[in-house]
All heavy atoms as an XYZ file, in Angstrom:
925
protein
N      13.128    -11.136     -8.442
C      13.160     -9.842     -7.769
C      13.473     -8.768     -8.804
O      14.398     -8.899     -9.582
C      14.197     -9.880     -6.655
C      14.227     -8.671     -5.806
S      15.253     -8.977     -4.356
C      14.737     -7.662     -3.354
N      12.670     -7.714     -8.802
C      12.844     -6.609     -9.750
C      14.013     -5.726     -9.313
O      14.248     -5.540     -8.118
C      11.570     -5.794     -9.825
N      14.751     -5.161    -10.283
C      15.823     -4.217     -9.920
C      15.230     -2.986     -9.246
O      14.153     -2.530     -9.617
C      16.481     -3.868    -11.254
C      15.558     -4.344    -12.315
C      14.637     -5.347    -11.711
N      15.942     -2.467     -8.253
C      15.430     -1.347     -7.468
C      16.269     -0.098     -7.708
O      17.497     -0.155     -7.675
C      15.423     -1.703     -5.983
C      14.549     -2.888     -5.676
C      14.692     -3.372     -4.243
O      15.306     -2.714     -3.419
N      14.114     -4.512     -3.951
N      15.592      1.037     -7.911
C      16.296      2.301     -8.112
C      16.839      2.814     -6.780
O      16.361      2.420     -5.700
C      15.362      3.365     -8.714
O      14.336      3.660     -7.751
C      14.746      2.896    -10.028
N      17.807      3.717     -6.867
C      18.376      4.322     -5.659
C      17.308      5.114     -4.903
O      17.265      5.089     -3.667
C      19.555      5.219     -6.027
N      16.427      5.818     -5.646
C      15.365      6.605     -5.013
C      14.405      5.697     -4.240
O      13.952      6.038     -3.151
C      14.574      7.402     -6.065
C      15.373      8.483     -6.757
C      16.190      7.957     -7.949
O      15.972      6.803     -8.379
O      17.049      8.703     -8.429
N      14.103      4.542     -4.818
C      13.209      3.583     -4.165
C      13.846      3.060     -2.878
O      13.200      3.015     -1.833
C      12.897      2.429     -5.122
C      12.004      1.372     -4.532
C      10.656      1.602     -4.339
C      12.505      0.126     -4.182
C       9.818      0.628     -3.806
C      11.690     -0.852     -3.646
C      10.342     -0.597     -3.459
N      15.115      2.677     -2.950
C      15.809      2.170     -1.755
C      15.833      3.221     -0.652
O      15.637      2.898      0.518
C      17.227      1.741     -2.122
C      17.282      0.487     -2.960
C      18.710      0.131     -3.320
C      18.776     -1.089     -4.205
N      20.152     -1.446     -4.574
N      16.071      4.490     -1.029
C      16.078      5.565     -0.034
C      14.686      5.750      0.564
O      14.538      5.926      1.774
C      16.559      6.868     -0.658
C      16.628      8.019      0.346
C      17.103      9.296     -0.296
C      17.233     10.455      0.655
N      16.268     10.568      1.723
N      13.646      5.677     -0.271
C      12.276      5.830      0.225
C      11.915      4.706      1.194
O      11.196      4.930      2.179
C      11.294      5.869     -0.937
N      12.402      3.489      0.940
C      12.144      2.364      1.849
C      12.748      2.672      3.215
O      12.102      2.490      4.257
C      12.709      1.042      1.270
C      12.677     -0.065      2.308
C      11.944      0.636      0.014
N      13.979      3.181      3.237
C      14.636      3.534      4.499
C      13.889      4.681      5.170
O      13.610      4.644      6.377
C      16.117      3.905      4.249
C      16.763      4.473      5.505
C      16.894      2.683      3.766
N      13.527      5.697      4.382
C      12.824      6.861      4.927
C      11.458      6.498      5.500
O      11.016      7.079      6.483
C      12.653      7.942      3.858
C      13.958      8.625      3.490
O      14.988      8.364      4.159
O      13.955      9.414      2.524
N      10.783      5.533      4.895
C       9.448      5.149      5.387
C       9.508      4.596      6.807
O       8.527      4.654      7.538
C       8.803      4.124      4.454
O       9.437      2.862      4.558
N      10.646      4.087      7.171
C      10.821      3.552      8.537
C      11.180      4.635      9.542
O      11.268      4.365     10.732
C      11.897      2.470      8.516
C      11.490      1.287      7.674
C      12.533      0.196      7.678
N      12.078     -0.883      6.824
C      12.810     -1.426      5.863
N      14.025     -0.990      5.631
N      12.321     -2.402      5.121
N      11.407      5.859      9.052
C      11.814      6.960      9.922
C      10.713      8.010     10.089
O      10.985      9.125     10.517
C      13.071      7.627      9.353
C      14.286      6.719      9.330
C      15.475      7.444      8.743
C      16.702      6.573      8.707
N      17.845      7.295      8.126
N       9.486      7.662      9.731
C       8.382      8.605      9.934
C       8.206      8.839     11.431
O       8.306      7.900     12.226
C       7.090      8.050      9.330
C       7.064      7.898      7.817
C       5.792      7.172      7.385
C       7.175      9.238      7.135
N       7.953     10.081     11.819
C       7.773     10.398     13.244
C       6.515      9.764     13.811
O       6.474      9.376     14.964
C       7.733     11.909     13.451
C       9.090     12.557     13.306
C       9.018     14.028     13.634
C      10.393     14.640     13.528
N      10.364     16.081     13.817
N       5.466      9.702     13.008
C       4.215      9.074     13.428
C       3.722      8.223     12.272
O       3.841      8.605     11.122
C       3.179     10.124     13.790
N       3.222      7.079     12.607
C       2.689      6.188     11.582
C       1.167      6.188     11.657
O       0.596      6.398     12.713
C       3.222      4.775     11.801
C       4.741      4.722     11.696
C       5.204      3.331     11.497
C       6.658      3.098     11.417
N       7.630      3.988     11.215
N       0.507      5.960     10.528
C      -0.959      5.859     10.580
C      -1.387      4.777     11.568
O      -0.734      3.739     11.691
C      -1.325      5.476      9.149
C      -0.194      5.994      8.319
C       1.027      5.839      9.183
N      -2.472      5.024     12.267
C      -2.967      4.083     13.274
C      -3.712      2.927     12.618
O      -4.018      2.971     11.429
C      -3.926      4.791     14.240
O      -5.072      5.211     13.489
C      -3.274      5.985     14.908
N      -4.037      1.913     13.419
C      -4.844      0.794     12.924
C      -6.189      1.293     12.412
O      -6.717      0.791     11.443
C      -5.077     -0.246     14.017
C      -3.841     -1.082     14.285
O      -2.893     -1.018     13.477
O      -3.826     -1.803     15.294
N      -6.743      2.316     13.091
C      -8.019      2.866     12.662
C      -7.890      3.460     11.264
O      -8.751      3.253     10.417
C      -8.505      3.944     13.645
O      -8.562      3.367     14.945
C      -9.865      4.480     13.251
N      -6.795      4.179     11.028
C      -6.559      4.723      9.693
C      -6.331      3.600      8.687
O      -6.770      3.672      7.550
C      -5.360      5.660      9.691
C      -5.607      6.965     10.413
C      -4.355      7.795     10.539
O      -3.314      7.261     10.956
O      -4.422      8.990     10.222
N      -5.635      2.558      9.128
C      -5.365      1.417      8.255
C      -6.668      0.773      7.811
O      -6.805      0.346      6.680
C      -4.505      0.379      8.977
C      -4.251     -0.928      8.232
C      -3.489     -0.673      6.952
C      -3.524     -1.913      9.096
N      -7.632      0.722      8.704
C      -8.900      0.069      8.393
C      -9.997      1.077      8.093
O     -11.171      0.813      8.302
C      -9.311     -0.841      9.556
C      -8.323     -1.946      9.851
C      -8.758     -2.725     11.079
C      -8.183     -2.867      8.668
N      -9.595      2.255      7.602
C     -10.568      3.283      7.235
C     -11.529      2.718      6.197
O     -11.124      2.140      5.208
C      -9.830      4.483      6.652
C     -10.727      5.556      6.123
C      -9.923      6.645      5.433
O      -8.779      6.882      5.828
O     -10.454      7.227      4.492
N     -12.797      2.877      6.447
C     -13.812      2.319      5.546
C     -14.390      3.434      4.694
O     -14.818      4.462      5.217
C     -14.933      1.632      6.362
C     -16.020      1.128      5.433
C     -14.359      0.504      7.191
N     -14.384      3.234      3.390
C     -15.018      4.188      2.486
C     -16.481      3.817      2.351
O     -16.804      2.710      1.960
C     -14.356      4.145      1.114
C     -13.193      5.084      1.021
C     -12.858      5.324     -0.408
N     -11.934      4.300     -0.836
C     -11.563      4.113     -2.072
N     -12.052      4.847     -3.035
N     -10.719      3.166     -2.381
N     -17.350      4.738      2.688
C     -18.791      4.506      2.616
C     -19.313      4.891      1.231
O     -18.805      5.825      0.622
C     -19.521      5.320      3.674
C     -19.104      4.963      5.086
C     -19.749      3.685      5.515
N     -19.280      3.340      6.847
C     -19.279      2.130      7.324
N     -19.700      1.135      6.579
N     -18.855      1.876      8.523
N     -20.339      4.215      0.756
C     -20.942      4.603     -0.521
C     -21.622      5.954     -0.420
O     -21.950      6.423      0.659
C     -21.959      3.497     -0.799
C     -22.094      2.725      0.447
C     -20.934      3.049      1.340
N     -21.838      6.567     -1.539
C     -22.502      7.862     -1.612
C     -23.920      7.746     -1.045
O     -24.619      6.771     -1.311
C     -22.557      8.308     -3.070
O     -23.443      9.372     -3.215
N     -24.396      8.753     -0.278
C     -25.753      8.681      0.282
C     -26.842      8.766     -0.791
O     -27.976      8.391     -0.552
C     -25.825      9.874      1.227
C     -24.733     10.779      0.824
C     -23.682      9.945      0.141
N     -26.485      9.251     -1.977
C     -27.482      9.368     -3.040
C     -27.567      8.117     -3.900
O     -28.426      8.020     -4.767
C     -27.156     10.563     -3.953
O     -25.856     10.362     -4.520
C     -27.194     11.862     -3.176
N     -26.705      7.160     -3.635
C     -26.672      5.951     -4.457
C     -26.792      4.724     -3.561
O     -26.144      4.652     -2.523
C     -25.344      5.927     -5.210
C     -25.336      5.006     -6.372
C     -24.126      5.266     -7.212
N     -22.988      4.567     -6.636
C     -21.758      4.674     -7.082
N     -21.480      5.458     -8.075
N     -20.784      3.999     -6.522
N     -27.590      3.774     -3.944
C     -27.754      2.550     -3.160
C     -26.751      1.516     -3.663
O     -26.698      1.222     -4.853
C     -29.188      2.000     -3.296
C     -29.329      0.703     -2.536
C     -30.188      3.021     -2.806
N     -25.940      1.001     -2.740
C     -24.961     -0.034     -3.085
C     -25.095     -1.175     -2.092
O     -25.247     -0.955     -0.903
C     -23.537      0.519     -3.040
C     -23.250      1.525     -4.121
C     -21.809      1.984     -4.122
O     -20.969      1.359     -3.432
O     -21.501      2.967     -4.806
N     -25.005     -2.372     -2.579
C     -25.140     -3.533     -1.714
C     -23.844     -4.317     -1.580
O     -23.842     -5.452     -1.159
C     -26.251     -4.447     -2.244
C     -27.595     -3.797     -2.169
C     -28.167     -3.236     -3.293
C     -28.270     -3.702     -0.975
C     -29.401     -2.617     -3.230
C     -29.505     -3.085     -0.898
C     -30.073     -2.540     -2.027
N     -22.720     -3.693     -1.942
C     -21.442     -4.385     -1.807
C     -20.840     -4.074     -0.441
O     -21.243     -3.146      0.239
C     -20.479     -3.952     -2.910
O     -20.246     -2.566     -2.811
N     -19.826     -4.861     -0.074
C     -19.149     -4.630      1.188
C     -18.303     -3.367      1.111
O     -17.807     -3.020      0.046
C     -18.220     -5.806      1.506
C     -18.962     -7.068      1.850
C     -18.027     -8.130      2.319
N     -17.169     -8.553      1.209
C     -16.111     -9.313      1.337
N     -15.759     -9.749      2.504
N     -15.393     -9.660      0.303
N     -18.111     -2.645      2.240
C     -17.246     -1.471      2.242
C     -15.817     -1.879      1.871
O     -15.389     -2.993      2.167
C     -17.308     -0.967      3.680
C     -18.453     -1.651      4.304
C     -18.697     -2.907      3.531
N     -15.083     -0.970      1.240
C     -13.706     -1.260      0.850
C     -12.750     -0.706      1.886
O     -12.947      0.389      2.403
C     -13.409     -0.629     -0.505
C     -14.194     -1.284     -1.607
C     -13.979     -0.621     -2.919
N     -12.579     -0.344     -3.151
C     -12.145      0.418     -4.125
N     -12.977      0.972     -4.946
N     -10.857      0.641     -4.276
N     -11.698     -1.455      2.193
C     -10.687     -1.016      3.136
C      -9.579     -0.298      2.370
O      -9.079     -0.787      1.379
C     -10.095     -2.214      3.880
C     -11.103     -3.051      4.658
C     -10.431     -4.283      5.228
C     -11.727     -2.245      5.763
N      -9.222      0.903      2.824
C      -8.177      1.661      2.157
C      -7.280      2.313      3.186
O      -7.702      2.592      4.293
C      -8.762      2.782      1.281
O      -9.462      3.678      2.128
C      -9.678      2.242      0.212
N      -6.047      2.577      2.825
C      -5.157      3.315      3.699
C      -3.841      3.587      3.010
O      -3.501      2.961      2.021
C      -4.883      2.556      4.981
O      -3.952      1.533      4.724
N      -3.106      4.514      3.585
C      -1.768      4.800      3.080
C      -0.857      3.607      3.310
O      -0.023      3.286      2.478
C      -1.193      6.024      3.783
O      -1.961      7.157      3.480
N      -1.023      2.938      4.459
C      -0.149      1.800      4.749
C      -0.378      0.645      3.790
O       0.572      0.020      3.327
C      -0.346      1.323      6.195
C       0.263      2.188      7.276
C      -0.021      1.598      8.661
C       1.747      2.350      7.094
N      -1.633      0.347      3.475
C      -1.874     -0.750      2.548
C      -1.414     -0.374      1.147
O      -0.884     -1.209      0.416
C      -3.345     -1.188      2.555
O      -4.192     -0.141      2.169
N      -1.559      0.901      0.766
C      -1.037      1.352     -0.518
C       0.476      1.224     -0.534
O       1.060      0.762     -1.516
C      -1.406      2.810     -0.767
C      -2.855      3.053     -1.044
C      -3.160      4.544     -1.102
O      -2.270      5.376     -1.184
N      -4.429      4.871     -1.040
N       1.122      1.644      0.550
C       2.577      1.567      0.660
C       3.030      0.120      0.528
O       3.974     -0.185     -0.197
C       3.007      2.158      2.007
C       4.439      2.596      2.160
C       4.760      3.738      1.208
C       4.701      3.044      3.584
N       2.338     -0.784      1.216
C       2.655     -2.208      1.150
C       2.509     -2.723     -0.279
O       3.396     -3.394     -0.798
C       1.733     -2.990      2.088
C       1.917     -4.482      2.010
C       2.905     -5.114      2.754
C       1.119     -5.261      1.187
C       3.078     -6.485      2.679
C       1.283     -6.630      1.104
C       2.275     -7.236      1.856
O       2.445     -8.594      1.765
N       1.383     -2.422     -0.908
C       1.140     -2.905     -2.261
C       2.184     -2.408     -3.239
O       2.701     -3.167     -4.065
N       2.522     -1.117     -3.144
C       3.530     -0.549     -4.034
C       4.896     -1.169     -3.781
O       5.650     -1.452     -4.722
C       3.590      0.966     -3.876
C       2.372      1.723     -4.410
C       2.400      3.177     -3.947
C       2.292      1.629     -5.924
N       5.228     -1.399     -2.498
C       6.515     -2.027     -2.178
C       6.583     -3.438     -2.756
O       7.563     -3.804     -3.407
C       6.731     -2.070     -0.655
C       7.980     -2.805     -0.265
C       9.209     -2.169     -0.307
C       7.939     -4.137      0.128
C      10.370     -2.848      0.030
C       9.085     -4.816      0.469
C      10.309     -4.168      0.424
N       5.542     -4.225     -2.516
C       5.546     -5.616     -2.993
C       5.574     -5.676     -4.518
O       6.271     -6.501     -5.093
C       4.339     -6.380     -2.450
C       4.354     -6.581     -0.950
C       5.576     -7.361     -0.482
C       5.373     -8.834     -0.656
N       6.469     -9.651     -0.148
N       4.812     -4.798     -5.187
C       4.810     -4.788     -6.649
C       6.150     -4.275     -7.176
O       6.643     -4.745     -8.186
C       3.656     -3.937     -7.181
C       3.531     -3.933     -8.681
C       3.176     -5.292     -9.269
O       2.944     -6.270     -8.566
N       3.150     -5.352    -10.581
N       6.748     -3.321     -6.461
C       8.034     -2.753     -6.880
C       9.191     -3.716     -6.740
O      10.140     -3.682     -7.525
N       9.118     -4.599     -5.750
C      10.221     -5.541     -5.528
C       9.979     -6.902     -6.172
O      10.931     -7.607     -6.485
C      10.469     -5.767     -4.024
O       9.282     -6.293     -3.428
C      10.889     -4.480     -3.332
N       8.715     -7.278     -6.303
C       8.359     -8.600     -6.860
C       9.043     -9.728     -6.084
O       9.534    -10.687     -6.661
C       8.754     -8.683     -8.341
C       7.920     -7.836     -9.247
C       6.498     -8.355     -9.380
O       6.281     -9.483     -9.764
N       5.561     -7.520     -9.040
N       9.071     -9.606     -4.769
C       9.737    -10.612     -3.942
C       8.803    -11.091     -2.847
O       8.757    -10.478     -1.794
C      11.009    -10.028     -3.336
C      11.817    -11.058     -2.563
O      11.727    -12.246     -2.902
O      12.542    -10.667     -1.627
N       8.058    -12.139     -3.025
C       7.897    -12.985     -4.203
C       6.857    -12.390     -5.156
O       6.098    -11.501     -4.759
C       7.389    -14.296     -3.621
C       6.564    -13.865     -2.455
C       7.276    -12.644     -1.893
N       6.774    -12.907     -6.387
C       5.715    -12.448     -7.290
C       4.333    -12.752     -6.714
O       4.155    -13.712     -5.966
C       5.956    -13.263     -8.564
C       7.401    -13.639     -8.500
C       7.703    -13.814     -7.039
N       3.359    -11.919     -7.066
C       2.006    -12.023     -6.503
C       1.415    -13.424     -6.652
O       0.832    -13.962     -5.706
C       1.077    -10.991     -7.163
C      -0.308    -11.005     -6.591
C      -0.580    -10.370     -5.397
C      -1.334    -11.676     -7.241
C      -1.854    -10.391     -4.851
C      -2.609    -11.700     -6.712
C      -2.865    -11.055     -5.511
N       1.566    -14.021     -7.829
C       0.942    -15.323     -8.073
C       1.573    -16.461     -7.278
O       1.051    -17.565     -7.259
C       0.922    -15.657     -9.567
C       2.305    -15.660    -10.200
O       3.289    -15.316     -9.518
O       2.395    -16.012    -11.392
N       2.670    -16.190     -6.585
C       3.311    -17.212     -5.757
C       3.009    -17.031     -4.269
O       3.596    -17.712     -3.433
C       4.824    -17.206     -5.982
C       5.222    -17.605     -7.375
C       6.716    -17.526     -7.590
O       7.485    -17.309     -6.657
N       7.140    -17.698     -8.826
N       2.110    -16.108     -3.946
C       1.782    -15.862     -2.542
C       0.457    -16.510     -2.171
O      -0.382    -16.787     -3.018
C       1.688    -14.347     -2.254
O       0.635    -13.791     -3.038
C       2.998    -13.645     -2.554
N       0.305    -16.734     -0.894
C      -0.906    -17.357     -0.358
C      -1.851    -16.263      0.156
O      -1.413    -15.305      0.788
C      -0.490    -18.279      0.784
C      -1.604    -19.076      1.396
C      -1.047    -19.966      2.491
C      -1.985    -19.909      3.673
N      -1.466    -20.506      4.864
N      -3.120    -16.402     -0.119
C      -4.117    -15.436      0.357
C      -4.241    -15.533      1.881
O      -4.165    -16.630      2.445
C      -5.468    -15.702     -0.293
N      -4.437    -14.393      2.575
C      -4.593    -14.418      4.030
C      -5.912    -15.070      4.440
O      -6.843    -15.177      3.643
C      -4.562    -12.948      4.422
C      -4.903    -12.203      3.186
C      -4.489    -13.054      2.031
N      -5.969    -15.470      5.692
C      -7.166    -16.095      6.229
C      -8.323    -15.120      6.373
O      -8.156    -13.904      6.292
N      -9.491    -15.658      6.604
C     -10.723    -14.885      6.675
C     -10.679    -13.772      7.725
O     -11.221    -12.693      7.524
C     -11.890    -15.820      6.988
C     -13.230    -15.111      7.084
S     -14.577    -16.157      7.616
C     -14.579    -17.422      6.376
N     -10.050    -14.013      8.861
C     -10.065    -13.052      9.955
C      -8.822    -12.169     10.001
O      -8.654    -11.380     10.916
C     -10.249    -13.776     11.288
C     -11.564    -14.506     11.351
C     -11.601    -15.890     11.289
C     -12.755    -13.806     11.419
C     -12.809    -16.567     11.331
C     -13.965    -14.474     11.454
C     -13.993    -15.856     11.409
N      -7.952    -12.264      9.024
C      -6.747    -11.441      8.958
C      -7.061    -10.170      8.163
O      -6.648    -10.012      7.018
C      -5.607    -12.224      8.316
C      -5.188    -13.437      9.129
C      -4.109    -14.231      8.428
O      -4.444    -14.996      7.510
O      -2.936    -14.051      8.811
N      -7.794     -9.262      8.806
C      -8.322     -8.074      8.146
C      -7.204     -7.189      7.592
O      -7.271     -6.750      6.442
C      -9.216     -7.256      9.105
C     -10.335     -8.121      9.686
C      -9.761     -6.029      8.417
C     -11.298     -8.670      8.667
N      -6.184     -6.902      8.398
C      -5.086     -6.051      7.935
C      -4.367     -6.692      6.754
O      -4.050     -6.017      5.774
C      -4.078     -5.805      9.054
C      -4.557     -4.906     10.142
C      -3.440     -4.703     11.135
C      -3.953     -4.259     12.461
N      -2.884     -4.149     13.446
N      -4.095     -7.977      6.863
C      -3.388     -8.681      5.783
C      -4.216     -8.688      4.499
O      -3.676     -8.567      3.402
C      -3.038    -10.106      6.203
C      -2.094    -10.174      7.387
C      -0.796     -9.411      7.169
O      -0.206     -9.515      6.069
O      -0.379     -8.693      8.086
N      -5.535     -8.832      4.642
C      -6.414     -8.814      3.470
C      -6.395     -7.433      2.805
O      -6.400     -7.323      1.578
C      -7.837     -9.200      3.860
C      -7.982    -10.680      4.178
C      -9.371    -11.004      4.620
C     -10.191    -11.352      3.405
N     -11.487    -11.936      3.722
N      -6.373     -6.372      3.614
C      -6.329     -5.014      3.071
C      -5.022     -4.782      2.325
O      -5.005     -4.211      1.225
C      -6.501     -3.991      4.187
N      -3.914     -5.226      2.914
C      -2.615     -5.053      2.271
C      -2.534     -5.850      0.974
O      -2.112     -5.337     -0.059
C      -1.491     -5.467      3.224
C      -1.362     -4.544      4.421
C      -0.142     -4.763      5.256
C       0.176     -6.146      5.660
N       1.286     -6.257      6.610
N      -2.965     -7.106      1.022
C      -2.908     -7.940     -0.184
C      -3.861     -7.410     -1.250
O      -3.563     -7.459     -2.444
C      -3.239     -9.396      0.135
C      -2.958    -10.326     -1.045
C      -3.044    -11.779     -0.625
N      -2.400    -12.661     -1.550
C      -2.979    -13.151     -2.658
N      -4.210    -12.809     -2.963
N      -2.330    -13.968     -3.444
N      -4.992     -6.872     -0.828
C      -5.938     -6.285     -1.774
C      -5.336     -5.101     -2.522
O      -5.567     -4.926     -3.725
N      -4.557     -4.283     -1.815
C      -3.887     -3.148     -2.454
C      -2.872     -3.641     -3.484
O      -2.765     -3.082     -4.580
C      -3.198     -2.286     -1.401
N      -2.155     -4.699     -3.150
C      -1.170     -5.273     -4.070
C      -1.876     -5.906     -5.269
O      -1.490     -5.702     -6.417
C      -0.324     -6.299     -3.326
C       0.801     -6.900     -4.099
C       1.345     -6.454     -5.280
C       1.550     -8.055     -3.750
N       2.372     -7.269     -5.669
C       2.524     -8.268     -4.748
C       1.495     -8.946     -2.688
C       3.429     -9.309     -4.711
C       2.405     -9.986     -2.653
C       3.361    -10.169     -3.641
N      -2.957     -6.627     -5.006
C      -3.708     -7.290     -6.073
C      -4.269     -6.262     -7.066
O      -4.260     -6.483     -8.281
C      -4.843     -8.109     -5.475
C      -5.647     -8.880     -6.494
C      -6.709     -9.757     -5.850
O      -7.155     -9.465     -4.719
O      -7.090    -10.742     -6.493
N      -4.732     -5.122     -6.555
C      -5.263     -4.081     -7.436
C      -4.168     -3.576     -8.375
O      -4.415     -3.363     -9.571
C      -5.830     -2.922     -6.612
C      -6.440     -1.828     -7.468
C      -7.056     -0.746     -6.640
C      -7.707      0.356     -7.418
N      -7.296      0.613     -8.749
N      -2.973     -3.408     -7.866
C      -1.861     -2.960     -8.713
C      -1.551     -3.992     -9.791
O      -1.302     -3.636    -10.941
C      -0.624     -2.699     -7.860
C      -0.720     -1.537     -6.883
C       0.479     -1.527     -5.953
C      -0.832     -0.219     -7.627
N      -1.577     -5.262     -9.411
C      -1.318     -6.336    -10.373
C      -2.384     -6.322    -11.463
O      -2.074     -6.365    -12.659
C      -1.257     -7.707     -9.669
C      -1.216     -8.844    -10.674
C      -0.055     -7.772     -8.733
N      -3.653     -6.236    -11.060
C      -4.756     -6.235    -12.028
C      -4.730     -5.005    -12.929
O      -5.131     -5.075    -14.085
C      -6.098     -6.331    -11.309
C      -6.381     -7.699    -10.760
C      -7.735     -7.764    -10.096
C      -8.019     -9.170     -9.592
N      -9.323     -9.255     -8.920
N      -4.270     -3.870    -12.395
C      -4.188     -2.641    -13.178
C      -2.972     -2.623    -14.105
O      -2.793     -1.677    -14.877
C      -4.141     -1.412    -12.266
C      -5.469     -1.142    -11.571
O      -6.493     -1.748    -11.969
O      -5.476     -0.329    -10.628
N      -2.126     -3.637    -14.008
C      -0.959     -3.737    -14.884
C       0.171     -2.788    -14.537
O       0.961     -2.414    -15.399
N       0.266     -2.389    -13.262
C       1.332     -1.492    -12.832
C       2.647     -2.261    -12.855
O       2.767     -3.325    -12.241
C       1.049     -0.930    -11.421
C       2.206     -0.084    -10.922
C      -0.240     -0.133    -11.415
N       3.633     -1.731    -13.556
C       4.936     -2.389    -13.653
C       5.732     -2.157    -12.366
O       5.453     -1.196    -11.625
C       5.748     -1.837    -14.835
O       6.061     -0.455    -14.571
C       4.999     -1.982    -16.146
N       6.744     -2.990    -12.101
C       7.581     -2.752    -10.927
C       8.218     -1.357    -10.936
O       8.283     -0.699     -9.901
C       8.632     -3.853    -11.006
C       7.912     -4.984    -11.678
C       7.044     -4.296    -12.703
N       8.645     -0.879    -12.095
C       9.268      0.454    -12.175
C       8.250      1.547    -11.824
O       8.577      2.491    -11.090
C       9.832      0.684    -13.574
N       7.039      1.430    -12.334
C       5.996      2.408    -12.009
C       5.623      2.343    -10.534
O       5.386      3.367     -9.896
C       4.744      2.187    -12.857
C       4.938      2.594    -14.312
O       5.877      3.374    -14.588
O       4.157      2.129    -15.157
N       5.563      1.137     -9.987
C       5.243      0.971     -8.563
C       6.308      1.638     -7.700
O       5.985      2.267     -6.688
C       5.116     -0.514     -8.217
N       7.564      1.526     -8.104
C       8.640      2.161     -7.343
C       8.500      3.676     -7.364
O       8.670      4.339     -6.332
C      10.003      1.733     -7.892
C      10.329      0.284     -7.583
C      11.687     -0.141     -8.102
O      12.569      0.685     -8.307
N      11.852     -1.438     -8.315
N       8.155      4.244     -8.521
C       7.963      5.698     -8.622
C       6.804      6.151     -7.737
O       6.896      7.162     -7.039
C       7.701      6.099    -10.066
C       8.906      5.974    -10.961
C       8.549      6.280    -12.394
C       9.702      5.914    -13.324
N       9.303      6.021    -14.734
N       5.711      5.408     -7.754
C       4.547      5.750     -6.932
C       4.859      5.591     -5.443
O       4.378      6.358     -4.611
C       3.348      4.886     -7.319
C       2.802      5.222     -8.685
C       1.638      4.323     -9.049
C       1.104      4.671    -10.434
N      -0.087      3.918    -10.776
N       5.670      4.592     -5.103
C       6.083      4.363     -3.716
C       6.869      5.573     -3.215
O       6.613      6.082     -2.125
C       6.928      3.098     -3.630
C       7.367      2.732     -2.230
C       6.608      1.868     -1.447
C       8.545      3.236     -1.684
C       7.003      1.523     -0.167
C       8.950      2.893     -0.409
C       8.183      2.038      0.345
O       8.577      1.708      1.618
N       7.823      6.039     -4.015
C       8.640      7.195     -3.639
C       7.742      8.411     -3.417
O       7.893      9.127     -2.418
C       9.724      7.476     -4.706
C      10.421      8.807     -4.437
C      10.735      6.343     -4.760
N       6.792      8.642     -4.322
C       5.880      9.786     -4.190
C       5.025      9.676     -2.928
O       4.813     10.667     -2.220
C       4.992      9.881     -5.423
N       4.544      8.478     -2.610
C       3.715      8.285     -1.416
C       4.533      8.489     -0.143
O       4.047      9.099      0.813
C       3.069      6.895     -1.421
C       2.133      6.582     -0.262
C       1.019      7.619     -0.131
C       1.543      5.185     -0.424
N       5.760      8.017     -0.125
C       6.614      8.228      1.053
C       6.864      9.721      1.256
O       6.823     10.207      2.391
C       7.939      7.436      0.946
C       8.933      7.866      2.018
C       7.672      5.942      1.061
N       7.084     10.449      0.179
C       7.272     11.902      0.291
C       6.023     12.548      0.905
O       6.133     13.417      1.770
C       7.571     12.518     -1.076
C       8.872     12.054     -1.703
S      10.318     12.537     -0.765
C      10.358     14.265     -1.132
N       4.850     12.115      0.475
C       3.589     12.642      1.009
C       3.463     12.303      2.500
O       3.089     13.157      3.308
C       2.424     12.044      0.228
C       1.065     12.458      0.699
C      -0.021     11.778     -0.119
C      -1.363     11.914      0.533
N      -2.402     11.148     -0.145
N       3.794     11.070      2.879
C       3.695     10.660      4.281
C       4.711     11.392      5.145
O       4.422     11.710      6.307
C       3.889      9.144      4.408
C       2.753      8.295      3.849
C       3.134      6.818      3.888
C       1.469      8.536      4.615
N       5.885     11.680      4.602
C       6.890     12.445      5.352
C       6.366     13.836      5.659
O       6.541     14.335      6.768
C       8.198     12.520      4.565
C       8.999     11.237      4.588
C      10.138     11.187      3.591
C      11.149     12.243      3.700
N      12.304     12.057      2.779
N       5.690     14.452      4.697
C       5.132     15.794      4.920
C       3.964     15.738      5.905
O       3.795     16.628      6.730
C       4.669     16.378      3.583
N       3.170     14.682      5.846
C       1.982     14.547      6.691
C       2.312     14.164      8.134
O       1.774     14.738      9.084
C       1.044     13.504      6.081
C      -0.294     13.280      6.760
C      -1.151     14.536      6.676
C      -1.001     12.114      6.093
N       3.204     13.194      8.313
C       3.476     12.647      9.650
C       4.805     13.081     10.248
O       5.115     12.738     11.383
C       3.440     11.113      9.599
C       2.080     10.568      9.314
N       1.062     10.577     10.238
C       1.555     10.014      8.202
C      -0.024     10.044      9.716
N       0.250      9.689      8.475
N       5.615     13.793      9.491
C       6.925     14.181      9.984
C       7.948     13.096      9.693
O       7.612     11.956      9.384
N       9.224     13.481      9.802
C      10.293     12.583      9.392
C      11.546     12.874     10.211
O      11.876     14.033     10.463
C      10.547     12.809      7.894
C      11.820     12.236      7.354
C      11.948     10.865      7.172
C      12.871     13.047      7.010
C      13.106     10.331      6.656
C      14.039     12.525      6.489
C      14.149     11.161      6.305
O      15.303     10.630      5.814
N      12.216     11.825     10.627
C      13.467     11.959     11.356
C      14.603     11.528     10.431
O      14.744     10.352     10.131
C      13.477     11.048     12.611
O      12.333     11.367     13.397
C      14.742     11.234     13.416
N      15.395     12.494      9.943
C      16.481     12.142      8.998
C      17.558     11.295      9.620
O      17.723     11.156     10.765
C      17.046     13.490      8.560
C      16.308     14.542      9.263
C      15.325     13.923     10.169
């Protein structure tokens, strides 16, 4: 488990106090390819929640990514969340950097969805 900063711990608590959370539809928001470019790959799933999850998991390293089991074929939300975490691992984001990005994202979500102190 990676050491956690005070700001990160506060952001974790604050993330649970958002007045409104992104919906499942937002969680499974699909990014479409550009209309001027032909792409034959599957659409990518993106969201603030999956980013938040990935940053939290990378920031805490509990458990480390390589010790986790991949979700099943029909676990769409879990696949999106794990995909966000996997991207951070592949990009070489350190736990300390992930914690900083997590804090920044929580601040953005507090401004967007409201916050109950």
